[in-house]
N, C-alpha and C positions, 0 to 999 in steps of 0.2 A: 282863364281857367279853359283846355283840350278838351274836348269831349272825348275822344279818347281814352282821355286818361283820368276822368271821375272817378273818385276811389265811391265805395260806400259809406268813409267813414271820413269825416270832416271834422278838420282842430276845433275846439269851440272859442279858438281863440288865433288870433291875425298873431304869424310867424312874428313880427318883430315886439310888440308883448309876450308871447312865448316866451321866448330871449333873453327879457329882461328884468325876470322876476328868477329868485333867488331861486326856484325850481321846475321843471319843465314837469306839465300837466302826465298822467300815471302809462304807461308803457301802451300805443295801439295793439288792436287787434287788426292782422293786413285788410289792407282794403281790395276793394278788384281792379284789376289791371286791364289794362287793353285783350284784347281780344288778340291782338297779333305780339305781341309782348309776351303773351301768355304761351302760347302757344311759340317762340320764340326759347323761352327756361322748358319747355318740354324737350323741344326738339335737338336740347344743348345736352338733356338730361340734367339742369340745374332747378335745384327747390324753389321752390317759389319763396321761400323765408330764407336764402344765399341773398336776396337782392333790397338792397335800402336805398327809395327815392324820397327826392324833397322840389318840386318843381313848384315857384312861388312866380307872378305875373307882379309886374315892378310893375307895368306903365299900362294896363290894361286890369277893368271891373274883374275878381272873381275871388274866392282864394284859395288858398293853397295847396296842392294836389301832396298827400305826404301819405303814405306805407313803409311800413319801417321802420321809421323817418327818426324813431329815437332811442336808435338800437346802436349801441357803442361799435362800429367796426374799424379797420385798418385803412386809410383812405391811398395808400400806397402815395405816388405824387401829389395826389394831389392836395397834400399837405403845403405843398410850396405857395399855395394862393394865401394861406396862411400867410406866409414868412412872409413876402412878398409885397401886399399887402399892409402886413404891418413897420414892414424895413420904407415902403415910403410915405407913410405917416408918422413914424416917429425920427428916421433920419433925414427925409426930405428926399421929393425928386431929383436934386440937387447934388449929393452927397458924390464926395471924390472920395478915394482913394489914393493914398501915394507915398511912394516906390523912392528913396535916395542913397546916393553917395554920398559917407561921409570920409576924412579923412583923419588920424591922428598926427600926422609925419608934415613935411615943407614941402610944397613943386621950385623947382626950381628947371631950368628949360629942358620941361620935358620931363624930369626924372622926377616920380613924388615917390622921395625920400621916407615910407613910412607903411601902416597897411591904409592895405584899400577894405571899406567899411558897407557892407549894402544890406538896408535895412526893409525889412518887409511890413507891410500894415496893411496888410490884411485886404490886399486885392483881389479879387475873383479873376478879373481879366487880364493879369501880364500876363501876356502871350509873349511873342520872339520879338513881329516885329517891334511894338512899344520895349521889352528890353534893350532892343539894339537901337533903338532912337534915341535911348537915357544911356543906355553907353556911348553913341557917339555924340553926345550932347558932353561928355566928359572928355573925349577925345577932344574936341573943338575949345574943350578949357582946359585945355593945353597939356592934357595927363598924354601920358607917352610907356613910359616904364614905372612902373612900381615896386619897388624893391624890399618892399614886407610883403602881407599875407596876403590873402583873400579870408575874410573875416563875414560870415550872416550875420545879421541882428536877426535871429524871429520869437523874439521877446512881445511880441504887442499884446495875440492871440496867449490869452491864459487858457490854457486847450486842456480841457479833459483828460483824465488821469489813464482813459482806458478810454476805448472805441468800440461797442458792440461789434463784434465780427458777421460776416454776413454771405451769405452761398448758395443766394441765386446765379449765382455766375458758372455753377456747375463747379468750384474749387478754382477758377482762375485767377489767377493773385493779379496779375497780368491785365485785366480787362480793366480797360479806363474809366468806365463807371464808377469800380472803385476806388476811387486816388480819395485819402483820406486828405480834410483840409490843412491848413498850414496857415504862421505870417508870411510868407517870402513861399508863397502858392505861381510859383512859374510857370506857365503851359500848359496848364492846368496835367502837371509831369510827363506830356503823353510823344514817345518816341513816336516818329514816320519810317515807316519801313518801305522803301522805292526797290523794284526788284523787277528787272527790263529785262529784253532778248534782242541787241543791234543786232540783226546781221548771224546775227548766232553770238555772238559776244554777252558772254550771261553778263550782267551787273546790282550787284546788292547795295545799298547806300541807305542812312539812318538819318535824319534828321530835327534837331540839330547833331551836329558831328560831334557824342563825346568820345574822351579818351578813354572809357570804362565802357563806352560798350565797342565789344570786338565784332566782324561776322566772319561765318565760317560755313563761303560760299559753297554749296554741294549742290546748284540747282542743275538742272538736265534741258537741253534743246530738246523740243517737242516736233515731231514733221507736220509739215501742215501749217497753215495762218491762219489758224478759231482759234479765239483768243478762250480760255476758260479759266477757270481760279483753282490751280493743281497748283501755286503755293504755300507751306505748313512753315513756321517760326519756332523754334521751338529753343529757351531761354532755358541758358545752366550759369549758373554762378559761379565764379572762381574759386582759389585760397587764399586773392588777395583783394577782393571784395569786388573785381570784372564780374560783368558776365556777359559771354559769349554766346552769340545767334547764331543756334546750325540752321543752314535756311535750304532747306530741301522739296521736292520736287520737279515741277517742269514748266516753259512758257514754252509757246511755238514764236515764232522770227517774228517782232516786228512787236509784242504781246508786251505788254507790262501790269505788274500788280501790288497793293500795299497795304498798310496794315497801320494802325496804330496800336502802342503796349505802352503797360510803365510798367519800367522794373528797375526800378533805381528810388531809394530815400534821395528823402523830398530833396535834405540839402549836397548829397552825390549830385544830383540832378542839379539844380542849382548852378554850384560852386562848376560844372561840369559844361555846362552852357552858358555862366560867363568866361570862362577861359578860352571857350570855341571862336565866341563874337570877338574877345578882341583881340584877340590873333588872327583872323580877319579882318579888324582893323588895323595890323601893324603895330600892336601892343604889348605888353609882356607881362607879367606878372612873377616873381622871384620864389617867394614865399608859395609857402604850404595852403591847403584850408584850414578854416575849425570856423568854431559856434563863439562868439561872447557881442553882450551889448555896444552898443556904439561911446566910447565914454564922452561924458560929461563934456568934457574942452576940444570935442572932435568938432572940426569945420566942413559944412555943408559945400559940399561940388557938383554934385548934378541934383534932379529929382522930377518927378515922372509924376504924373494923375491918373488919374482911370477915365473914363467914359462914364459918364452923369449914370446915377444907379437907373432913369426910367430905362436907362438906356439899355444897361446892365439885368436890371427883370424880363428883359423881351429875351435873351440869351438862356438862360433861366427856364421862365415857364415857355415856351415854346421851342427850349431846345429836350425840357423837363431833364435838368442838367446839374446832378444830386453834388457836383464837392462845391460847382456854386452859389450854388442853396447853401449847405453846413457854412460855406466862406459867409454867406450875409448874416443868415445866424447866427454863427459865434460875434460878430461886426455889431448887430446890435448889443450885442450883450458888454462885446466892450467899450462900446460907446455908452453905459449906463450901468457899469460892473461898481459896485460898493466891495467897501472888505468881507463885509457876510456871504460874500456869490465864493462858492466853492471853485467854481470856472465861470466861462466866460456860456459856455452851455448850460451852467442853471442861472445864470445870470438872464441868456435872452427865455429863459423857461419864464420865469420871474416876469422884468420887462412886457413880456405879449402879454399874459394872464392880466398887467394892472391896465396895459391900455385897452386889454377890448372888456376890464370892468367900465372903465371912463364913458367905453361905449354903449355903457347897458347889454353888452352881449357873454352873458354868462353860461360858460360853458362846462358844466359837470360833466363831460363825457372828452372832452377835452386834454390824449396828451401829447406832448411833441417834446421827440429825443433830440434829434440834429436838424429837424426843420424843413429837411429834401422828400421827406418818407419813404427814405431806404433804410427800413427801420421796420419788423415785429411787433416794436411796442409801443409804434405812435396809434392813437385811436383820434378822433371822432363820431359824433352823430347826425345826419344828411342832413337833422333839422340845424344844427347847430351851424353844418358849414353854406347852409343855406343863407340862415342872420347874416354872417359876414359878408356873403355876393351881394345882401339887402345893403349894408353899412358900406360895399367898392360902389356901390352906382350909386349913393348920395353923396360918396364919397370928394371933394374937390379934387381928389385926381383919379377922380374916372377915368376920364378919357385911355392917362398914363397905363392904368390896372388892366382896363379893357383890351388894349395896342397890345399886352403884352403878352399875351392869349393864344394858340393857334385859332387860324384861320379854318373854320371845316373846308377840308377839298381844296388847300391854297397853303396851305403853308408850317411848318415844324411836325410833330406830332399828328397829327391827321393831314397831314397831306394827302395819304392817300387813304379814308377812308370820306365815304359818301359823297364823289368824285361825278356821280351821275347820276347827280339827287337836285332839286329844288333848293338845297341844303347848303350848294358851295355859299363861303365867303356871308352866311347868314347868321353864323354862332361862332364864339370867340369859345374856346375849350381847352380843359388842359383835361391830361390824360395820365395814370396812373396803374401802372402791370410791376406783381409782382408774383411769385410762384399762385399764390393764394387768392390774390387780388388782379377783379379789372374794376376802371373807374372810369369817371368824368364830372366832369365841373367848371360852371362857367355859365355862360351866357347867351342865350338862342331866341329864336324869333318862330313865328308864328306868321301866314302869306300876309294878315291883315296889317303888318309890320310891327305889333306889339310884342314887347321883348321879358323874356323869361331869365332869372333865375333856375340852372340846374343845374343838381347833384343828385348821383345814380352810385351807386357801390354795391360789386360783387361781393362776398366775400366764402368762396369756398376751398375746399383740396381739392377739386378739380374744374375747376372755372372759364376750362374750354370752349370755346364760343361763346362767350359772353358780349366779345366784339356786337355780335349784334343784336342783343339780346340789349346794350343802351342805346348803339344807332336805332336799333324802332324807337324805343324814348323818344328820338331827338326828330323821326319822321314822323312822332305819333303827333308831337308838339305844332310841328309845321302846319300839318293838314287839320 
């Protein structure tokens, strides 16, 4: 236990014992924070009761440091630590998702007389490269022309009937981090727009080149050669369902600019991407786009597998990917769904709670909505999250779990934090940010090489400057 963070109040029970009982001890009165953490709170005009903290030595003597640790808080993206650890133990580190092409027709001389079905399996990482390789396999298997329809099977997930609106983006529905989950999620539904000034020739392109995305290029050439960011993208939905993107602003010669937008619904994006790739491969699809389950007698044409789950959770945790986390949460539900479950979200909530109970982790404050932390409803206490991290430390998959978290000062969402301190590379820390939340959770070390589970969450209407408080907690632990 560090000398700087030793509170006046110490729990009478060790954290694992407290978490294994049906009820937690009575809520604590706040203990003493270090002078530097206390000053950071005051400097940033944050009340002391806005902070919840649990710091637990994992391989060193000493009792946990607890401060407001039994308060129910919104953990923001640190909730991903619950989802990814549960997935590792429930699905296994080598779990893979599959995506498949089927047909109900016959293939002769390169012509598929029938429909082409694309069946999604909930893959969180079905990017454009993977889709291209799958379609290249389809082409290598002799398919060239398709006389029937392109049919999307999005039935793998039993989706919740409604997903709560989220407005931290200021109302921008095209924000990539707000993309909803889907059984047939392709490339996170992202469109990459690239604007270039090639010696006075102003060019704007979109990738993938989906037919329903039209570009209205109104860029102007700027004098000089100093590159800046003066390119604006304004999407306008047309009566026929297509989207016209007005690109305005200016670029100097030799400069470029790019941005990512999510402008289409899942089936429109997926069908458009499939058709674009198939056309580039020299193929054609004569029929229309529609949605339906794959018929029971359909024949498999090609199949692609995702990377192992252990690799997927690195993307989820290091870069705090909300959509992939929700895909993973629903995948847990789909794997263990029963007839009594209203949807895969409800199934995942049930299964995760049962898994926690089997591990002796009773978490009365835990509320999971979508498993990503992109939620107003999700809750946990610092003590409960720290107990989960302790269990992760003891898990057979501890190495996979810890290595999925951002390295302090080196990568992911911690890449730019604490870069000029001795903590670089000494901690694996998940971050969380909402309009009213700043949080960190993970594993950090002291200068003697001891490892701690750390959870620190600030919930406040004005949490600006809370990052300084959270970083100071990590620095105090090191010292």
